N, C-alpha and C positions, 0 to 999 in steps of 0.2 A: 281204599284202605280206611279202616275205622280207627280213630284215635280215641282211647278211653282215658279220661281224666280221673284223677284221684278224687274220690267223694269226700267233701269236707266233713260229712258225718262220720266217716271212718276215722279221720284225724281226731275229732272231738271225743268219740266213744273210746278210741284207743288210749288217748291220754287219761280219760276217766278210769279205765280199767287198770292202766299202769299205776296210777296213784293208789289204787286199792291193793295191788300185789307187790309194790316195790319194797315194802318192809321184809317180805319173804326173800327177795332177790338180793337186796343190799345188805351187808357189804360183801357177801361171799362171791357174788358174780359181777362186781363192779368192773366196768370196761367191756363186758361181754354184751351180746346183742340178744334182745328178746323179740320174738315175732308173736303178735297177738291177733287171734281171730276175734273180731269185735262182736260177732253174732253169738258165739258160744262162750267167750271169755277164756278159751283154752289158749295156752301159750307154750312157746318152744324157745329154749335158751341155747345159744351157740357161742363159741369163742369168736366167730366171725359172722358177718352178714350172710355169707354163703352157707355156713353151717346151720344157722337158724332157719334160713330159707329152705334148705334141703329137708330139714325135719318137718317144717310146716307143709311143704309141697307133698309129702307122703299122704297127708290127710286132706289138705285144702288146695288142690290144684286149680289154677286159674281163678283165684279169688283175691280181693284186695285185703291185705293185712296191714297192721300197724307195727312198725319196727322202731325200737328205741335202744340207744346205748345205755345200759344199766348204770345208774349213778350220774347221768348226764341229762342235759336238756335236749340233746341232739336226737331228733326223731323224724320219721317219714312214713308215709303210707305208699304202698305199691302193690301191684298185682303179682302174685307168686307165679314164677315161671318154671 
């Protein structure tokens, strides 16, 4: 079994992109989740992590994305499943 770890660059780039788009997302989507593809900058907003993941998965299957709760510092990077 191969374990794939989250790339630190995904975390750094995701945070950088979020800082650029958060003014568009806050305050209308505070508390919701945004999934960000760090290569394209494209993002997907959902009311839950699962909803944001499902939207992202339609386009970016099996790719590491950056997820953050809008209006919060809570963030993570994970592979879309």
